[in-house]
N, C-alpha and C positions, 0 to 999 in steps of 0.2 A: 828864628823866622819860621818859614813853612817848608823848607827844603829837606829832602831826603837824598843823600848821595850814595850811589852804588859804586863800590870799589872792587876792581879785579885784583884779588890778593895773589893770584898765581902769576900775574905779569911781573916782569923784573925791570925796573922797580914797579911796585903796585901802582895802579893808575885809576883815575875816575873814569867810569864808562857811561854813567848816566846821572842826571840830577832830576828828581821828580818832585812834585808838589804834594804835600800832606796838608793838614790843618794848621791853624795858627798856633805857633809855639811848639812845633814838633819836638818832643823831648825824649820819650822813652821808646825803645824798639825791642821787639821779641820776634824771633824766627822759629818756626816749629822744627822739630827734629828731622823731619823729612826734607827740609829745605825748600818747601813749596809755598809757604805762606809767611808773610811778615805783617805784624801789627805795629802801628805807631800811635802812642798816646800824645794827644795835642793839648798842651798845658793851658793855652789861652781860650780854647773854645769848647772844652768838655766833650771832645769826640775822639774816636779811634779811627785812623785811616787803615784800610785794608789793601794789601798788595799781594799779588800772586808772583811766584818765582818759577821760572822755567829755564834751567841752565844759568846763563848770565843775563837773562832778560827779566826785568822786574816791571810789572804792569799794575797801575792803579785799578782796584776792584771795588771801590766804594768807601763809604764812611758810615760809622755807627755812632749815633748820638748817645752819650752816656752822661746825662745830667745837664748838658749845655754849659754855656759860658759861666754861669754862677757856680757850677760844680768844679770847674777847673779840671786839671788832669795831673799827670805825674809820670808814672811808669806803667808798663804793661808786661805781663809774663804769661807765657803759654805753658800749660801743663805738659809733662812728658808724653802723654798719650795723644796730645794735639786736639783734644775735644773741648777743652775749657781754657779760658784766659781770665786773669784778674787784672783790673786796671784801677790805679789809685786816683782819687779825686781830692786834691789837697784843699780846695776852697770850701767844700761842704763836708769834709772830714769822713769820707766813705771810701770803701773799696767795693767795686762792682764786679759781678760775675758775668762773663760773656760765654755763650755756647758757640762751638765751632763744628760745622759739618762740611768737610771739604773746604770750599772757599766761601761758604755762607757763614757769616759771623753775625750774631744777634745778641742784644742786651737782654738778659733774662729777667731784669727788674729785681734781682736779688742783690741787695746792698748790705754791707756790714760796716760797723763803726769801730775801727781799730784804735783810734787815738786822734789827737788834734793835728791836722795838716799832714796826713799820710802821703808820702811820696815814694820813697824807695821800697822795692819789694823783690823777693826771690822765691822760687818754688823749689822744693827738695827734688833731687833727681829720682827719688822713688815715687813722687807724686802724692805723698801722704799729707804733706803740710806746706804752708807758705809762711813767710815771715815778712812783716811790714814795718818800716821805720817811719816814725812820725816826728815832725819838726815843730812841735808846739811852741816852744819858747823862743825860737829864733836865736839871736846871739846871747841871750841870758841863760838858755838851757832849761828853762822851767818846763816841766812835764814832757820832755823828750822821752820817747819810749820805743820799744819794739813789741810787736804783737804777733802771737802765734795763731794761725788760722788752720783749722782741721779741714782738709780737703776730702777726707774719706767720709765725713758726715754728709747726710743728705737732708737739707742743702748744706753747703759749706758754712762754717761758723767760727767766730772768734772764741778761743778757749783760754787764752792767757795774755796778759800784758805786763811787762816789767819796765822799770825806769832805766834810763841810760845815763851813766855818769858823764858829765861834760855837756857842752852845748852842741846842738845841731847834729843829729844822727843822719849824715848825708849819703852814706853808702852802706850796703850790706851784701853779704854773700853767704850762701849755705855751702858747706864743703861737699865735694863729690860723693862722699859716702853718707851724706845727710846727718852726720853726727855733731857738727859744730856750726855755729853761726858767728860770723865775724862782722862787727859793726865799725864803720869809720866815723869817728867823731871829729867834726871840724871846729 
């Protein structure tokens, strides 16, 4: 649906302290390293919801259209320096670049085509690259892949794509030292 839930993890037991509204199909969330900004990718309407964070208070701060409903959405990830974010668009097969300046988030109009139906993504802790998992074949596994995006390039660009054995690359994570990528195949 469109709900974002804020949970106080320091409470014992952890408890819900707020429920906020994002866009349709709120799916992926990323919080900057400073803990002051959260972005939510909205799967059904091709937007990213922006939230500011101050202590335990999370406040809606706007919406950025990234391709609209025909583009879809997926996941969003903020770079370690907090100045850029990537958002996957599974319905039109793109990954878009967002610029971040404080709480101002804008769609740069820079889109990359990593594979068919990109959804899951992660950014290396050193900020040098991102990896995107594409779910092309659905349950048959045809053309499922992971793609490497060079974030040091100006503008960022796709540099390599490899196939994934098995069907549906539904999760991925880059190791803390940025040396290994793990892919969960469903």
